[in-house]
C-alpha positions, 0 to 999 in steps of 0.5 A: 500500500502506498503512503500518500501525504495529506496534500495528495489526499486533499487534492484527490478527494477535493480536487479543484479546477476540474473541467475545461476553460471556456475558449482557452488560450492553451490546450495540452493533452498527454497520455492515453486511455490505453496506457491508463493515464490521460490528462488535458490541461487548458488555461486562459491568459489575462490582459497582462499575459498571466495565467488567469484560469487553468483547469484539468480533466484527467483519467488516472489514479489518485496521484494523477488527479492530485498532481493535475489539480495541484498544477492548476493551482501552481500556475495561476498568476504566473507568466508563461515564462514562469510556468514553463520552468515548472518541473515534475519535481516542483509538482511533487514537492508542492504535494509534499512528495509522491510515492516513487511508483507514482512519480510518472503522474507528476511527469505527466503534469509537466508534459501537459503544461509544456504541451499547452504552452507550445499550443499557445505558441503555435508549436507542435505538442511535444518535442519528445514525440520526435524520438524513437519509441522504446516502450511499445506498451506505453508509447515512451520514446528515447527522448522522453526517457533521456529527459526524465533521466537527466532531470531527475538523476535516474540510473536504473530501469526501475526508476525509469518505470516509476517516472514514465511507466516504460518497462512496466508492461511486457518487459521487452524494452528493459534491455533497451532502457538499460542501454539508453541509460548507459549511453546517457550517463557515459556522455554525462560524465566526461573524463576531462576536468570541468572548466572552472566557472567564474564566481557568481556576480554579487547581487545589489540590494535592489536586485536581491529585494526584487528576486526575493519578492518574485520568489515569494510570489512565484514559489512560496505563496501558491503552496501556502495558499493551497493550505489556507495560509500565506506569507508577508515580507516584512523587511530585508536586512543584509542576508536576513529576510524577515517574514510574517506567516498568515492564515493557518500557517501562523498557528500551525505547529509545523510553522518553523519547519515551513520557514526553514525547510520550504521558504528558506530553501526556495529563497536560497535556491532562486536568490542566494544561498546565504539568505536566512529567514526569520519569523516576525510575529504580528 
C-alpha cells in the first residue's frame, strides 16, 4: 500500500479546477486511455499575459488527479515564462512528495503544461514525440526517457518505470532502457576536468529585494495558499529576510519547519544561498 501525504489526499478527494476553460488560450493533452493515464490541461491568459484560469480533466489514479489539480493551482498568476520552468519535481514537492511508483503522474503534469504552452505558441505538442519509441506498451520514446533521466538523476530501469511507466508492461524494452541509460550517463560524465566557472556576480540590494519578492510570489505563496495560509515580507536586512506567516500557517505547529525547510530553501535556491529567514510575529 502506498503512503500518500495529506496534500495528495486533499487534492484527490477535493480536487479543484476540474473541467475545461471556456475558449482557452492553451490546450495540452498527454497520455492515453490505453496506457491508463490521460490528462488535458487548458488555461486562459489575462490582459497582462498571466495565467488567469487553468483547469484539468484527467483519467488516472489518485496521484494523477492530485498532481493535475495541484498544477492548476501552481500556475495561476504566473507568466508563461514562469510556468514553463515548472518541473515534475516542483509538482511533487508542492504535494509534499509522491510515492516513487507514482512519480510518472507528476511527469505527466509537466508534459501537459509544456504541451499547452507550445499550443499557445503555435508549436507542435511535444518535442519528445520526435524520438524513437522504446516502450511499445506505453508509447515512451528515447527522448522522453533521456529527459526524465537527466532531470531527475535516474540510473536504473526501475526508476525509469516509476517516472514514465516504460518497462512496466511486457518487459521487452528493459534491455533497451538499460542501454539508453548507459549511453546517457557515459556522455554525462566526461573524463576531462570541468572548466572552472567564474564566481557568481554579487547581487545589489535592489536586485536581491526584487528576486526575493518574485520568489515569494512565484514559489512560496501558491503552496501556502493551497493550505489556507500565506506569507508577508516584512523587511530585508543584509542576508536576513524577515517574514510574517498568515492564515493557518501562523498557528500551525509545523510553522518553523515551513520557514526553514520550504521558504528558506526556495529563497536560497532562486536568490542566494546565504539568505536566512526569520519569523516576525504580528
